[in-house]
N, CA, C and O of each residue as an XYZ file, in Angstrom:
596
protein
N     -42.181      2.117    102.227
C     -41.126      2.508    101.438
C     -39.977      3.089    102.348
O     -40.213      3.817    103.312
N     -38.743      2.713    101.968
C     -37.599      3.198    102.703
C     -37.408      4.622    102.213
O     -37.509      4.899    101.018
N     -37.117      5.570    103.195
C     -36.807      6.987    102.964
C     -37.684      7.493    101.883
O     -37.225      8.298    101.072
N     -38.884      7.093    101.811
C     -39.805      7.651    100.775
C     -40.462      8.851    101.271
O     -40.892      8.950    102.420
N     -40.534      9.799    100.350
C     -41.393     11.090    100.671
C     -42.218     11.416     99.606
O     -41.847     11.070     98.484
N     -43.322     12.047     99.742
C     -44.327     12.189     98.638
C     -43.691     13.000     97.538
O     -44.293     13.057     96.466
N     -42.570     13.621     97.675
C     -41.856     14.349     96.606
C     -41.108     13.615     95.752
O     -40.789     14.088     94.661
N     -40.719     12.325     96.145
C     -39.797     11.570     95.369
C     -40.597     10.425     94.602
O     -41.503      9.817     95.173
N     -40.266     10.181     93.415
C     -40.851      9.031     92.708
C     -40.496      7.700     93.223
O     -39.445      7.560     93.849
N     -41.271      6.734     93.011
C     -40.974      5.338     93.317
C     -40.243      4.822     92.078
O     -40.783      4.916     90.976
N     -39.043      4.284     92.222
C     -38.282      3.639     91.191
C     -38.562      2.116     90.950
O     -38.263      1.266     91.789
N     -39.092      1.856     89.875
C     -39.366      0.400     89.671
C     -38.605     -0.072     88.429
O     -38.693      0.507     87.346
N     -37.863     -1.140     88.643
C     -37.115     -1.770     87.462
C     -38.020     -2.832     86.902
O     -38.234     -3.865     87.538
N     -38.516     -2.618     85.813
C     -39.274     -3.609     84.987
C     -38.470     -4.397     84.137
O     -37.835     -3.824     83.251
N     -38.388     -5.754     84.281
C     -37.710     -6.691     83.578
C     -38.712     -7.458     82.713
O     -39.344     -8.423     83.142
N     -38.822     -6.967     81.451
C     -39.928     -7.523     80.646
C     -39.614     -7.462     79.191
O     -39.326     -6.357     78.732
N     -39.630     -8.493     78.408
C     -39.227     -8.595     76.878
C     -40.448     -8.334     76.029
O     -40.327     -7.953     74.865
N     -41.577     -8.525     76.574
C     -42.926     -8.327     75.706
C     -43.320     -6.848     75.649
O     -43.741     -6.291     76.663
N     -43.190     -6.182     74.455
C     -43.547     -4.744     74.404
C     -45.161     -4.504     74.741
O     -45.552     -3.414     75.157
N     -45.922     -5.457     74.553
C     -47.316     -5.255     74.887
C     -47.503     -5.215     76.465
O     -48.173     -4.362     77.048
N     -46.796     -6.286     77.089
C     -46.830     -6.263     78.464
C     -46.271     -5.103     79.189
O     -46.778     -4.653     80.216
N     -45.133     -4.601     78.580
C     -44.560     -3.347     79.066
C     -45.595     -2.194     78.966
O     -45.790     -1.453     79.929
N     -46.213     -2.061     77.865
C     -47.194     -0.950     77.699
C     -48.240     -1.016     78.718
O     -48.525     -0.063     79.445
N     -48.836     -2.222     78.758
C     -49.902     -2.401     79.710
C     -49.642     -2.239     81.215
O     -50.519     -1.852     81.986
N     -48.308     -2.576     81.620
C     -47.848     -2.289     82.980
C     -47.749     -0.721     83.263
O     -48.230     -0.175     84.256
N     -47.098     -0.122     82.309
C     -46.819      1.386     82.416
C     -48.205      2.014     82.487
O     -48.425      2.847     83.366
N     -49.193      1.656     81.584
C     -50.483      2.340     81.641
C     -51.213      2.069     82.884
O     -51.858      2.957     83.442
N     -51.129      0.794     83.366
C     -51.756      0.388     84.692
C     -51.233      1.308     85.922
O     -52.021      1.759     86.753
N     -49.971      1.524     85.963
C     -49.460      2.260     87.103
C     -49.781      3.655     86.969
O     -49.751      4.354     87.982
N     -50.102      4.188     85.786
C     -50.448      5.654     85.649
C     -51.872      5.932     86.364
O     -52.222      7.073     86.664
N     -52.634      4.827     86.600
C     -53.919      5.129     87.291
C     -53.728      5.032     88.807
O     -54.714      5.226     89.518
N     -52.527      4.745     89.368
C     -52.358      4.772     90.716
C     -52.028      6.147     91.174
O     -51.870      7.037     90.338
N     -51.903      6.397     92.554
C     -51.690      7.765     93.073
C     -50.235      8.045     93.187
O     -49.818      9.203     93.212
N     -49.417      6.963     93.261
C     -47.991      7.229     93.457
C     -47.382      7.778     92.215
O     -47.882      7.517     91.121
N     -46.246      8.582     92.343
C     -45.440      8.864     91.304
C     -44.351      7.918     91.086
O     -43.439      7.794     91.904
N     -44.429      7.187     89.905
C     -43.584      6.157     89.676
C     -42.633      6.457     88.406
O     -43.086      6.918     87.359
N     -41.418      6.182     88.580
C     -40.438      6.120     87.485
C     -40.070      4.786     87.084
O     -39.544      4.052     87.920
N     -40.300      4.338     85.791
C     -40.041      3.090     85.455
C     -38.629      3.050     84.679
O     -38.345      3.935     83.872
N     -37.780      2.006     84.955
C     -36.546      1.714     84.275
C     -36.864      0.388     83.653
O     -37.113     -0.550     84.411
N     -36.883      0.213     82.383
C     -37.259     -0.984     81.633
C     -36.075     -1.582     80.959
O     -35.361     -0.887     80.236
N     -35.829     -2.894     81.176
C     -34.820     -3.637     80.429
C     -35.492     -4.899     79.953
O     -36.543     -5.295     80.457
N     -34.876     -5.516     78.985
C     -35.678     -6.650     78.157
C     -35.100     -8.065     78.601
O     -35.649     -9.075     78.162
N     -34.094     -8.163     79.392
C     -33.653     -9.589     79.764
C     -32.808     -9.484     80.968
O     -32.391     -8.405     81.389
N     -32.554    -10.665     81.532
C     -31.942    -10.763     82.757
C     -30.497    -10.275     82.807
O     -30.029     -9.856     83.866
N     -29.768    -10.323     81.662
C     -28.427     -9.803     81.635
C     -28.451     -8.314     81.825
O     -27.641     -7.773     82.578
N     -29.390     -7.616     81.138
C     -29.450     -6.194     81.211
C     -29.837     -5.811     82.622
O     -29.418     -4.762     83.110
N     -30.621     -6.630     83.285
C     -31.166     -6.370     84.542
C     -29.946     -6.478     85.636
O     -29.715     -5.624     86.491
N     -29.260     -7.615     85.455
C     -27.952     -7.650     86.270
C     -27.102     -6.609     86.142
O     -26.654     -6.075     87.157
N     -26.768     -6.180     84.923
C     -25.872     -5.015     84.742
C     -26.475     -3.814     85.324
O     -25.737     -2.971     85.834
N     -27.765     -3.650     85.299
C     -28.435     -2.445     85.910
C     -28.129     -2.400     87.395
O     -27.585     -1.419     87.902
N     -28.508     -3.536     88.127
C     -28.253     -3.589     89.578
C     -26.783     -3.625     89.999
O     -26.433     -3.175     91.090
N     -25.987     -4.125     89.189
C     -24.568     -4.116     89.502
C     -23.763     -2.891     89.522
O     -22.657     -2.826     90.059
N     -24.353     -1.908     88.913
C     -23.600     -0.706     88.744
C     -23.375      0.028     90.215
O     -24.095      0.909     90.687
N     -22.298     -0.505     90.767
C     -21.968     -0.011     92.210
C     -20.821      0.829     92.102
O     -20.181      0.993     93.141
N     -20.375      1.467     90.935
C     -19.343      2.366     90.790
C     -19.647      3.747     90.742
O     -18.851      4.591     90.332
N     -20.927      4.019     91.204
C     -21.381      5.392     91.307
C     -22.268      5.692     90.010
O     -23.049      6.643     90.033
N     -22.153      4.922     88.939
C     -22.879      5.299     87.653
C     -24.332      5.142     87.877
O     -25.131      5.833     87.246
N     -24.757      4.156     88.855
C     -26.208      4.124     89.145
C     -26.793      5.030     90.293
O     -26.762      4.773     91.497
N     -27.344      6.163     89.671
C     -27.640      7.173     90.613
C     -29.168      6.889     91.291
O     -29.549      7.438     92.324
N     -29.849      6.065     90.617
C     -31.348      5.605     91.145
C     -31.238      4.310     91.192
O     -30.956      3.677     90.174
N     -31.453      3.684     92.439
C     -31.532      2.334     92.774
C     -32.976      1.991     92.739
O     -33.815      2.794     93.149
N     -33.287      0.857     92.277
C     -34.753      0.586     92.126
C     -35.348      0.307     93.586
O     -34.677     -0.250     94.455
N     -36.598      0.721     93.772
C     -37.226      0.417     95.005
C     -37.994     -0.842     94.967
O     -38.218     -1.426     96.027
N     -38.450     -1.351     93.759
C     -39.052     -2.583     93.587
C     -38.572     -3.150     92.115
O     -38.290     -2.414     91.170
N     -38.535     -4.376     92.096
C     -38.272     -5.066     90.805
C     -39.472     -5.890     90.237
O     -39.883     -6.903     90.804
N     -39.964     -5.438     89.182
C     -41.041     -6.378     88.463
C     -40.337     -7.239     87.417
O     -39.797     -6.763     86.418
N     -40.385     -8.712     87.753
C     -39.522     -9.625     86.847
C     -40.396    -10.583     86.244
O     -41.195    -11.250     86.902
N     -40.246    -10.669     84.884
C     -40.825    -11.707     84.031
C     -39.779    -12.813     84.210
O     -38.624    -12.562     84.554
N     -40.253    -14.098     83.953
C     -39.324    -15.203     84.182
C     -38.759    -15.712     82.804
O     -37.610    -16.124     82.648
N     -39.684    -15.631     81.863
C     -39.238    -16.093     80.298
C     -38.687    -14.913     79.731
O     -39.397    -14.027     79.255
N     -37.355    -14.865     79.767
C     -36.607    -13.826     79.045
C     -35.425    -14.417     78.173
O     -34.842    -15.480     78.383
N     -35.187    -13.497     77.136
C     -33.921    -13.920     76.353
C     -32.729    -13.854     77.045
O     -32.666    -13.260     78.122
N     -31.751    -14.413     76.531
C     -30.356    -14.465     77.149
C     -30.162    -15.010     78.432
O     -29.666    -16.124     78.598
N     -30.572    -14.193     79.450
C     -30.621    -14.688     80.811
C     -32.033    -14.617     81.412
O     -32.694    -13.582     81.490
N     -32.399    -15.765     81.806
C     -33.873    -15.799     82.319
C     -34.059    -15.287     83.682
O     -33.094    -14.942     84.364
N     -35.352    -15.223     84.128
C     -35.678    -14.533     85.423
C     -35.066    -15.368     86.589
O     -34.595    -14.753     87.545
N     -35.044    -16.686     86.569
C     -34.454    -17.543     87.591
C     -33.107    -17.292     87.768
O     -32.652    -17.261     88.911
N     -32.279    -17.076     86.637
C     -30.956    -16.832     86.744
C     -30.606    -15.384     87.323
O     -29.591    -15.153     87.980
N     -31.490    -14.528     87.024
C     -31.350    -13.227     87.546
C     -31.558    -13.207     89.081
O     -30.818    -12.534     89.798
N     -32.657    -14.016     89.619
C     -32.932    -14.083     90.990
C     -31.707    -14.706     91.599
O     -31.176    -14.178     92.577
N     -31.281    -15.707     91.110
C     -29.939    -16.324     91.648
C     -28.873    -15.237     91.688
O     -28.179    -15.187     92.704
N     -28.682    -14.465     90.826
C     -27.570    -13.441     90.744
C     -27.902    -12.560     91.906
O     -26.979    -12.381     92.701
N     -29.045    -11.977     92.157
C     -29.365    -11.160     93.281
C     -29.062    -11.764     94.548
O     -28.465    -11.151     95.433
N     -29.463    -12.966     94.659
C     -29.226    -13.682     95.967
C     -27.760    -13.946     96.296
O     -27.339    -13.846     97.449
N     -26.971    -14.294     95.232
C     -25.657    -14.696     95.356
C     -24.589    -13.503     95.411
O     -23.713    -13.410     96.271
N     -24.776    -12.707     94.476
C     -23.741    -11.675     94.105
C     -23.968    -10.249     94.718
O     -23.019     -9.465     94.744
N     -25.066     -9.926     95.160
C     -25.109     -8.550     95.633
C     -24.665     -8.473     97.103
O     -25.072     -9.321     97.897
N     -23.842     -7.484     97.490
C     -23.339     -7.260     98.771
C     -24.289     -6.305     99.632
O     -23.849     -5.715    100.619
N     -25.497     -6.195     99.245
C     -26.534     -5.497     99.878
C     -27.887     -6.174     99.713
O     -28.050     -6.901     98.733
N     -28.912     -5.989    100.628
C     -30.093     -6.618    100.209
C     -30.859     -5.936     99.056
O     -30.997     -4.715     98.975
N     -31.359     -6.853     98.147
C     -31.993     -6.206     96.977
C     -33.333     -5.705     97.276
O     -33.898     -6.064     98.310
N     -33.833     -4.975     96.524
C     -35.271     -4.381     96.785
C     -36.188     -5.647     96.673
O     -35.742     -6.744     96.339
N     -37.473     -5.420     96.970
C     -38.492     -6.536     96.871
C     -38.522     -6.820     95.261
O     -38.564     -5.925     94.417
N     -38.494     -8.108     95.006
C     -38.561     -8.649     93.653
C     -39.983     -9.279     93.638
O     -40.306    -10.150     94.446
N     -40.823     -8.790     92.671
C     -42.180     -9.400     92.325
C     -42.089    -10.104     91.087
O     -41.948     -9.431     90.066
N     -42.149    -11.409     91.005
C     -42.059    -12.092     89.757
C     -43.531    -11.796     89.232
O     -44.520    -11.809     89.963
N     -43.545    -11.529     87.877
C     -44.812    -11.289     87.286
C     -44.716    -12.173     85.930
O     -44.120    -11.809     84.916
N     -45.382    -13.350     86.086
C     -45.199    -14.455     84.967
C     -46.649    -14.895     84.553
O     -47.634    -14.851     85.290
N     -46.618    -15.283     83.381
C     -47.815    -16.006     82.756
C     -48.005    -17.409     83.190
O     -49.094    -17.976     83.092
N     -46.911    -17.980     83.685
C     -46.704    -19.352     84.130
C     -47.426    -19.529     85.475
O     -47.196    -18.731     86.384
N     -48.254    -20.501     85.631
C     -48.993    -20.932     86.916
C     -48.459    -22.237     87.394
O     -49.053    -22.860     88.274
N     -47.281    -22.709     86.812
C     -46.811    -24.027     87.186
C     -46.267    -23.945     88.579
O     -45.639    -22.947     88.931
N     -46.497    -25.018     89.437
C     -46.007    -25.138     90.900
C     -44.597    -25.006     90.812
O     -44.106    -24.267     91.665
N     -43.775    -25.562     89.954
C     -42.356    -25.618     89.792
C     -41.797    -24.258     89.672
O     -40.816    -23.886     90.317
N     -42.457    -23.509     88.813
C     -41.932    -22.129     88.594
C     -42.217    -21.277     89.877
O     -41.334    -20.507     90.254
N     -43.403    -21.366     90.578
C     -43.628    -20.702     91.736
C     -42.625    -21.047     92.780
O     -41.987    -20.188     93.388
N     -42.498    -22.384     92.979
C     -41.646    -22.886     94.146
C     -40.127    -22.346     93.812
O     -39.489    -21.735     94.669
N     -39.650    -22.587     92.641
C     -38.255    -22.119     92.239
C     -38.038    -20.698     92.497
O     -36.983    -20.278     92.970
N     -39.131    -19.880     92.158
C     -38.943    -18.418     92.342
C     -38.840    -18.006     93.750
O     -38.030    -17.118     94.016
N     -39.615    -18.578     94.779
C     -39.441    -18.302     96.119
C     -38.217    -18.885     96.666
O     -37.678    -18.325     97.620
N     -37.661    -20.075     96.104
C     -36.462    -20.597     96.558
C     -35.274    -19.713     96.281
O     -34.242    -19.666     96.951
N     -35.580    -18.977     95.136
C     -34.404    -18.074     94.623
C     -34.689    -16.578     95.298
O     -34.126    -15.580     94.848
N     -35.439    -16.527     96.206
C     -35.651    -15.239     97.085
C     -36.546    -14.218     96.462
O     -36.364    -13.028     96.720
N     -37.495    -14.602     95.664
C     -38.527    -13.717     95.132
C     -39.384    -13.464     96.406
O     -39.607    -14.311     97.271
N     -39.828    -12.195     96.401
C     -40.736    -11.699     97.475
C     -42.260    -11.933     97.231
O     -43.060    -11.884     98.165
N     -42.634    -12.186     95.956
C     -43.897    -12.396     95.586
C     -43.958    -13.061     94.279
O     -43.037    -12.855     93.488
N     -44.951    -13.850     93.948
C     -45.128    -14.415     92.711
C     -46.602    -14.071     92.138
O     -47.606    -14.526     92.687
N     -46.660    -13.316     91.103
C     -47.882    -12.693     90.612
C     -48.296    -13.374     89.262
O     -47.369    -13.571     88.476
N     -49.312    -13.688     88.952
C     -49.692    -14.209     87.468
C     -50.036    -12.895     86.775
O     -50.705    -11.991     87.274
N     -49.471    -12.909     85.516
C     -49.776    -11.839     84.719
C     -51.228    -11.669     84.389
O     -51.852    -12.665     84.022
N     -51.833    -10.501     84.483
C     -53.306    -10.385     84.023
C     -53.424    -10.510     82.638
O     -52.457    -10.378     81.889
N     -54.683    -10.785     82.214
C     -55.055    -10.974     80.947
C     -55.711     -9.773     80.277
O     -55.776     -9.697     79.050
N     -56.179     -8.867     81.060
C     -56.752     -7.667     80.409
C     -56.273     -6.495     80.998
O     -55.603     -6.548     82.029
N     -56.596     -5.271     80.355
C     -56.122     -3.918     80.942
C     -56.666     -3.759     82.303
O     -55.974     -3.263     83.192
N     -57.957     -4.186     82.521
C     -58.620     -3.913     83.754
C     -57.968     -4.701     84.895
O     -57.906     -4.188     86.012
N     -57.475     -5.935     84.660
C     -56.714     -6.821     85.472
C     -55.412     -6.204     85.939
O     -55.005     -6.224     87.100
N     -54.772     -5.620     84.840
C     -53.540     -4.950     85.008
C     -53.616     -3.707     85.917
O     -52.704     -3.413     86.689
N     -54.801     -2.961     85.780
C     -55.139     -1.810     86.713
C     -55.226     -2.321     88.078
O     -54.626     -1.703     88.957
N     -55.939     -3.439     88.391
C     -56.111     -4.043     89.647
C     -54.840     -4.453     90.320
O     -54.594     -4.129     91.482
N     -54.023     -5.180     89.568
C     -52.714     -5.566     90.028
C     -51.865     -4.397     90.334
O     -51.144     -4.452     91.330
N     -51.870     -3.333     89.578
C     -51.016     -2.125     89.787
C     -51.540     -1.590     91.188
O     -50.723     -1.339     92.075
N     -52.748     -1.437     91.364
C     -53.397     -0.790     92.653
C     -52.931     -1.682     93.725
O     -52.476     -1.146     94.736
N     -52.982     -3.108     93.647
C     -52.690     -3.911     94.749
C     -51.095     -3.773     95.004
O     -50.686     -3.846     96.162
N     -50.338     -3.606     94.103
C     -48.860     -3.380     94.318
C     -48.704     -2.081     95.082
O     -48.043     -1.999     96.117
N     -49.345     -1.073     94.521
C     -49.211      0.277     95.251
C     -49.550      0.090     96.747
O     -48.807      0.385     97.683
N     -50.819     -0.460     96.829
C     -51.318     -0.402     98.354
C     -50.337     -1.166     99.200
O     -50.018     -0.681    100.286
N     -49.815     -2.341     98.801
C     -48.907     -3.126     99.737
C     -47.494     -2.688     99.619
O     -46.915     -2.179    100.579
N     -46.885     -2.882     98.393
C     -45.560     -2.776     98.316
C     -44.938     -1.259     98.339
O     -43.768     -1.013     98.635
N     -45.829     -0.380     98.011
C     -45.448      1.003     98.018
C     -45.925      1.669     99.251
O     -45.138      2.378     99.879
N     -47.035      1.520     99.619
C     -47.647      2.307    100.694
C     -47.465      1.650    102.029
O     -47.423      2.375    103.023
N     -47.345      0.244    102.163
C     -47.321     -0.425    103.403
C     -46.080     -0.997    103.858
O     -45.677     -0.853    105.012
N     -45.447     -1.669    102.934
C     -44.273     -2.569    103.224
C     -43.056     -1.748    103.459
O     -42.814     -0.759    102.766
N     -42.269     -2.156    104.451
C     -40.955     -1.500    104.741
C     -39.833     -2.213    103.871
O     -39.758     -3.441    103.835
N     -39.019     -1.436    103.212
C     -38.120     -2.086    102.234
C     -36.687     -1.974    102.910
O     -36.483     -1.221    103.862
N     -35.756     -2.742    102.371
C     -34.465     -2.748    102.860
C     -33.852     -1.316    102.411
O     -34.265     -0.759    101.393
N     -32.967     -0.823    103.127
C     -32.404      0.526    102.779
C     -31.532      0.388    101.474
O     -30.808     -0.572    101.209
N     -31.714      1.442    100.756
C     -30.827      1.422     99.464
C     -29.409      1.393     99.710
O     -29.000      1.966    100.720
N     -28.590      0.811     98.940
C     -27.217      0.901     99.088
C     -26.614      2.218     99.064
O     -27.054      3.054     98.274
N     -25.613      2.507     99.875
C     -25.021      3.867     99.864
C     -23.664      3.860     99.136
O     -23.018      4.902     99.025
């Protein structure tokens, strides 16, 4: 984690339109050891607006983005392209969390600079395991780009 200290929460931007998946994700991360603060938006347009707030209005930059692909208004692929094309700073790690297992979705996600492609779990226990794996690697081990100043 960049500039992470045990006293600071990890900020995760969750881009997910399914309320059930939002609930399962939030509950799964409650079982991890990290203090995590979620910011949830329901489509790619809201997510782009969230990360584009470079006028000082965004006091908390996300440390990680969990991104569903199938979203209303602006889909996950378009949001990934926005991050790649329009940000003037390196985005935080983007972990695609999708129910799709199609090779074209996986390939396109990586081509648009996703850092990982994860298949959505089917049960609460699988969500817990995934949250633990994300904590172990993306929160505890991986070095992230510095937050924009």
